[in-house]
C-alpha positions as CSV (number, residue, x, y, z in Angstrom):
1,X,0.1,0.0,-0.1
2,X,0.8,3.2,-0.5
3,X,2.4,5.0,2.6
4,X,0.2,8.4,1.8
5,X,-2.8,6.4,1.3
6,X,-1.8,4.4,4.7
7,X,-1.7,7.6,6.3
8,X,-4.9,8.0,4.9
9,X,-6.5,5.1,6.1
10,X,-5.1,5.8,9.8
11,X,-6.9,9.0,9.7
12,X,-9.9,7.9,8.0
13,X,-11.3,8.3,4.9
14,X,-11.8,12.7,3.8
15,X,-9.9,13.6,7.2
16,X,-7.6,16.2,6.1
17,X,-4.0,16.0,8.0
18,X,-3.5,17.8,10.9
19,X,-0.5,20.0,10.4
20,X,2.8,19.8,12.8
21,X,4.4,22.5,14.1
22,X,7.4,23.0,15.8
23,X,6.4,22.8,19.2
24,X,5.2,19.2,17.9
25,X,8.2,18.1,16.4
26,X,10.1,20.1,19.8
27,X,7.7,16.9,21.7
28,X,8.8,14.4,19.5
29,X,12.5,15.3,20.6
30,X,11.8,15.1,24.0
31,X,10.4,11.6,23.9
32,X,12.2,10.1,20.6
33,X,11.4,6.4,22.3
34,X,7.1,6.9,21.6
35,X,6.1,4.8,19.1
36,X,2.6,6.1,19.8
37,X,2.7,9.8,18.9
38,X,5.8,9.4,16.0
39,X,3.3,7.3,13.6
40,X,0.4,9.9,14.8
41,X,1.9,12.9,14.1
42,X,3.5,11.0,11.1
43,X,-0.2,10.1,10.0
44,X,-1.4,13.9,10.7
45,X,-4.1,12.8,13.4
46,X,-5.4,15.0,15.5
47,X,-4.4,13.5,18.8
48,X,-6.7,16.0,20.8
49,X,-9.8,14.8,19.4
50,X,-8.9,11.2,20.0
51,X,-8.3,12.2,23.3
52,X,-11.8,13.9,23.9
53,X,-13.2,10.4,22.5
54,X,-11.5,8.2,24.7
55,X,-13.0,10.5,27.2
56,X,-9.0,11.8,28.5
57,X,-9.0,15.2,26.9
58,X,-5.9,16.3,27.8
59,X,-5.9,19.6,30.2
60,X,-2.9,21.7,29.1
61,X,-2.6,24.9,27.0
62,X,-2.0,29.0,27.2
63,X,-4.8,31.0,28.0
64,X,-6.7,33.8,26.9
65,X,-4.9,36.1,29.7
66,X,-1.5,34.5,29.4
67,X,-1.7,34.6,25.2
68,X,-2.2,37.8,25.6
69,X,0.5,38.9,27.9
70,X,2.7,37.0,26.0
71,X,1.6,39.0,22.7
72,X,2.4,42.1,24.6
73,X,5.7,41.2,25.5
74,X,6.8,40.3,22.3
75,X,5.8,43.6,20.5
76,X,7.4,45.7,23.4
77,X,10.7,43.6,22.7
78,X,10.5,44.4,19.3
79,X,8.8,48.1,19.4
80,X,10.8,50.9,18.1
81,X,12.4,49.1,15.0
82,X,13.5,46.0,17.2
83,X,15.8,48.4,19.7
84,X,15.6,46.7,22.1
85,X,16.3,43.3,20.6
86,X,19.1,44.6,18.9
87,X,20.9,45.5,22.3
88,X,20.4,42.2,23.5
89,X,21.8,40.3,20.5
90,X,24.8,42.3,21.7
91,X,24.8,45.1,18.9
92,X,26.6,48.5,19.5
93,X,25.3,51.4,20.8
94,X,23.6,53.4,17.7
95,X,23.5,50.2,15.5
96,X,20.6,49.5,13.6
97,X,18.8,47.0,11.5
98,X,17.1,46.5,8.0
99,X,13.8,44.6,8.5
100,X,13.0,43.4,5.0
101,X,9.5,43.2,4.1
102,X,8.4,39.4,4.5
103,X,4.9,39.5,3.2
104,X,4.1,37.2,0.0
105,X,1.4,35.0,-1.1
106,X,0.4,32.1,0.0
107,X,2.8,29.6,2.5
108,X,5.1,29.0,-0.4
109,X,5.6,32.8,-1.2
110,X,6.3,33.4,2.7
111,X,8.6,30.7,2.3
112,X,10.9,31.9,-0.6
113,X,10.4,35.3,0.8
114,X,11.8,34.7,3.6
115,X,15.0,32.3,1.7
116,X,15.4,35.7,-0.3
117,X,16.1,37.7,2.7
118,X,18.4,35.6,4.4
119,X,20.6,35.4,1.6
120,X,20.4,39.5,0.8
121,X,21.0,40.1,4.4
122,X,24.0,37.6,4.5
123,X,25.8,39.1,1.6
124,X,25.2,42.6,2.7
125,X,27.0,41.7,6.4
126,X,25.0,44.2,8.5
127,X,22.4,44.0,11.3
128,X,19.4,42.6,9.7
129,X,16.2,41.2,11.8
130,X,13.4,39.0,9.9
131,X,10.2,39.0,11.6
132,X,8.2,36.1,12.2
133,X,9.6,34.6,8.5
134,X,8.2,31.2,7.4
135,X,11.1,28.3,7.0
136,X,10.0,24.3,5.9
137,X,11.4,21.0,6.8
138,X,10.1,17.8,5.5
139,X,9.3,15.5,7.8
140,X,8.2,12.0,7.2
141,X,7.9,13.5,3.4
142,X,5.8,15.9,4.1
143,X,6.2,19.6,4.7
144,X,6.3,21.2,8.1
145,X,5.8,25.0,7.7
146,X,8.0,26.7,11.2
147,X,7.7,30.0,12.1
148,X,10.1,31.3,14.6
149,X,9.6,34.6,16.3
150,X,12.5,36.1,14.8
151,X,15.9,35.6,12.8
152,X,18.4,37.5,13.1
153,X,21.4,38.5,10.4
154,X,24.9,39.3,12.1
155,X,27.5,41.3,10.2
156,X,29.5,38.7,10.1
157,X,27.3,36.4,8.4
158,X,25.9,34.2,10.8
159,X,21.9,33.3,11.9
160,X,20.7,33.6,15.5
161,X,17.2,32.3,16.0
162,X,15.4,34.6,18.6
163,X,12.6,32.7,20.8
164,X,10.3,35.7,22.9
165,X,8.8,33.8,25.9
166,X,6.7,35.2,28.7
167,X,7.8,33.0,31.2
168,X,10.2,35.6,33.7
169,X,13.2,35.5,35.1
170,X,13.3,35.6,38.6
171,X,16.8,36.6,40.2
172,X,18.5,35.3,37.3
173,X,16.8,32.2,37.4
174,X,13.8,30.3,34.9
175,X,12.1,27.4,35.1
176,X,14.0,24.7,33.6
177,X,11.8,22.8,32.2
178,X,10.0,25.6,30.2
179,X,13.8,26.6,29.5
180,X,14.1,22.7,28.3
181,X,10.9,23.9,25.9
182,X,12.3,26.8,24.6
183,X,15.3,25.0,23.4
184,X,14.3,22.3,21.5
185,X,11.8,24.5,20.0
186,X,14.3,26.6,19.2
187,X,16.4,23.8,17.6
188,X,13.8,22.8,15.2
189,X,14.1,26.1,13.7
190,X,17.8,26.1,13.6
191,X,17.7,22.8,11.8
192,X,15.6,24.1,9.5
193,X,17.7,27.4,8.6
194,X,20.3,24.7,8.4
195,X,18.3,22.9,5.3
196,X,19.2,26.5,3.7
197,X,22.8,27.0,4.6
198,X,24.5,24.4,6.9
199,X,27.0,26.9,7.8
200,X,25.1,30.0,8.6
201,X,22.8,28.9,11.7
202,X,24.9,29.5,15.0
203,X,24.0,26.8,17.6
204,X,23.2,29.1,20.2
205,X,19.9,31.1,19.9
206,X,19.0,34.0,22.4
207,X,16.2,33.3,24.5
208,X,14.2,36.3,25.8
209,X,12.2,37.0,29.0
210,X,10.5,39.0,31.9
211,X,13.0,40.1,34.1
212,X,11.7,39.5,37.4
213,X,8.2,40.7,37.4
214,X,8.5,43.8,35.2
215,X,7.5,43.8,31.6
216,X,11.2,44.5,30.9
217,X,13.2,41.9,28.5
218,X,16.0,40.2,29.5
219,X,18.0,37.6,27.5
220,X,20.7,34.5,27.4
221,X,21.8,32.6,24.6
222,X,21.3,28.6,25.2
223,X,23.1,26.4,23.8
224,X,21.5,23.8,21.6
225,X,23.4,21.3,20.1
226,X,22.5,18.8,22.1
227,X,18.8,19.3,21.2
228,X,19.7,19.7,17.6
229,X,21.6,16.0,17.9
230,X,17.8,14.9,19.8
231,X,16.0,16.2,16.5
232,X,17.9,15.1,13.7
233,X,18.0,11.5,15.3
234,X,14.1,11.9,16.1
235,X,13.4,13.2,12.6
236,X,15.4,10.4,11.0
237,X,13.6,7.9,13.0
238,X,10.8,9.4,11.9
239,X,11.3,8.2,8.1
240,X,10.8,4.5,10.1
241,X,7.5,5.2,11.3
242,X,6.4,3.4,8.3
243,X,8.0,0.0,9.7
244,X,5.5,0.4,12.8
245,X,2.6,1.3,11.0
246,X,2.6,-1.5,8.7
247,X,2.7,-3.6,12.0
248,X,-0.9,-2.6,12.5
249,X,-3.7,-4.7,12.5
250,X,-6.0,-4.6,8.5
251,X,-7.9,-1.9,9.3
252,X,-6.4,0.1,12.1
253,X,-7.7,3.8,12.3
254,X,-8.3,6.5,14.5
255,X,-11.1,8.7,12.7
256,X,-13.1,10.0,15.4
257,X,-16.0,11.4,12.9
258,X,-17.9,8.3,11.9
259,X,-19.8,5.9,14.9
260,X,-17.8,2.7,16.0
261,X,-18.4,-0.3,18.6
262,X,-16.9,1.0,22.4
263,X,-13.5,0.4,22.7
264,X,-12.9,-0.1,18.6
265,X,-10.7,3.5,19.2
266,X,-9.1,2.4,22.6
267,X,-7.9,-0.9,20.9
268,X,-6.9,1.3,17.8
269,X,-4.5,3.2,20.4
270,X,-2.9,0.5,22.3
271,X,-2.1,-1.4,19.2
272,X,0.3,1.1,18.5
273,X,3.3,1.0,21.8
274,X,4.0,4.1,23.9
275,X,6.1,5.0,26.0
276,X,4.3,7.1,29.0
277,X,6.3,9.8,31.0
278,X,5.1,12.6,33.5
279,X,6.8,14.9,31.4
280,X,4.2,14.1,28.6
281,X,1.7,15.5,30.6
282,X,2.8,19.1,29.3
283,X,2.7,18.4,26.0
284,X,1.0,15.2,24.2
285,X,-2.8,15.2,23.4
286,X,-2.6,11.5,24.7
287,X,-0.8,11.8,28.2
288,X,-3.6,11.6,30.6
289,X,-5.2,8.5,28.1
290,X,-1.8,6.8,28.2
291,X,-1.6,7.7,31.9
292,X,-4.1,5.8,33.1
293,X,-3.3,2.5,31.1
294,X,0.2,2.4,32.6
295,X,-1.2,3.1,35.6
296,X,-4.1,0.3,35.3
297,X,-0.7,-2.4,34.2
298,X,1.3,-0.7,37.3
299,X,4.0,0.3,35.0
300,X,7.4,1.8,36.7
301,X,7.2,4.2,33.6
302,X,4.4,6.7,35.8
303,X,6.6,7.3,38.4
304,X,8.7,8.9,36.2
305,X,12.0,8.0,33.8
306,X,14.6,8.8,36.1
307,X,12.9,6.5,38.7
308,X,12.4,3.6,35.7
309,X,15.9,3.8,34.5
310,X,17.0,3.3,38.5
311,X,15.0,0.0,38.6
312,X,16.5,-2.0,35.8
313,X,14.3,-5.9,35.4
314,X,11.8,-4.4,38.2
315,X,9.2,-3.0,35.4
316,X,6.1,-2.8,37.7
317,X,5.0,-1.7,40.8
318,X,3.5,-5.0,42.1
319,X,7.3,-6.4,41.6
320,X,9.0,-3.6,43.1
321,X,7.0,-3.9,46.3
322,X,7.6,-7.7,46.1
323,X,11.5,-7.2,45.8
324,X,11.5,-4.5,48.9
325,X,8.7,-6.1,51.3
326,X,8.6,-9.8,50.3
327,X,10.4,-12.8,51.7
328,X,13.4,-14.6,50.2
329,X,14.5,-18.2,50.3
330,X,11.5,-17.8,53.3
331,X,13.3,-15.4,55.1
332,X,12.2,-11.7,55.9
333,X,13.5,-8.3,53.4
334,X,15.0,-7.2,56.9
335,X,17.2,-10.8,57.3
336,X,20.3,-10.9,55.4
337,X,19.3,-7.3,53.4
338,X,23.1,-6.9,52.5
339,X,23.3,-10.7,51.1
340,X,23.5,-10.2,47.4
341,X,23.2,-13.7,46.3
342,X,20.0,-16.1,46.5
343,X,19.9,-19.4,47.8
344,X,21.4,-20.9,44.7
345,X,24.1,-18.3,44.5
346,X,23.2,-16.7,41.6
347,X,23.3,-12.4,41.8
348,X,20.1,-10.6,42.5
349,X,19.2,-7.5,40.8
350,X,21.0,-4.7,42.1
351,X,18.1,-2.7,42.4
352,X,16.2,-5.6,44.8
353,X,19.2,-5.1,46.9
354,X,19.0,-1.6,46.9
355,X,15.1,-2.0,47.9
356,X,15.4,-4.3,50.5
357,X,18.0,-2.4,52.0
358,X,16.0,0.7,51.9
359,X,12.8,-0.7,53.1
360,X,15.1,-2.2,55.8
361,X,16.1,1.4,57.0
362,X,12.4,2.0,56.7
363,X,11.1,0.3,58.6
364,X,14.2,0.6,61.4
365,X,13.4,4.8,61.0
366,X,9.8,4.0,61.8
367,X,10.1,1.7,64.4
368,X,12.6,4.2,66.2
369,X,9.9,6.9,65.9
370,X,7.3,4.6,67.7
371,X,9.2,4.4,70.5
372,X,10.3,8.2,71.1
373,X,6.8,8.3,71.2
């Protein structure tokens, strides 16, 4: 079957594909092991509609107040011919920048106009600021249009992506989770610029945020080389998503526009392997559904990636509790807690040994607390 026809079958007859954007690609890079998100995004499935049909709608997003505040802050950053933004970029006092007009008919026209403006600015060797340029990146054989807040062309010919965010920098420190998300999103823009000129985009992007509780902008250069590497790997993996889709049962579809037997949509979603982590709650529409399924299975992934990595072969909460509190060769977990071999002399899982030690220490601490009372 032609791959485009397969994607169309997964969406449903006549259902238009939901276009990807930089946020979606950044979320993919944040969880590269999730086949479910990769397949649904490659097929252009509306994951929000699927989540609502499953009874587990997403609960993230930006409020209208936050949206308006963000727009007002970006307008301040770009006021007076982007004078403040130019200062944050490190331009000398009194320097000005060219602000080319990027208006054109349709996305293809805007992409072409952006490409031409970048070429002209690089050749001119002077400060140039492209306000909301339109870039394109091919993902799984389809073009994805991307619109960064700004791209600055420096006098040395280097290109710097500018991300304007409304979350504050308090006493010189910003929320690391939000900074990480912004870095992954900016890395997608850098990757798209590399398709135009591999040597021009700089690997450090300018992140502009409000300072403390004011509306005064402050900025810092953020190195996104690690995020770039992860995004490249994930986009390369997207070309292999076809293999996952090919293993799905014949007739699998995520179409929510037609009536279907109860449970059929859930079965279709469960047919695609997922890699849930609590971080998904901030970026994936299906996260609450995946969390509920992970909890039903008792999967330790629901406790976080770091916990999962520490537990080795203990993949369920039931096995975890059995390792911590269950007996071994008829002995209580507190007896012989330091012994790292079982009765037959075989090595015991180090994670199980650590859990037994932790359980013994906890029991000892609780016993001392009870005696003090």
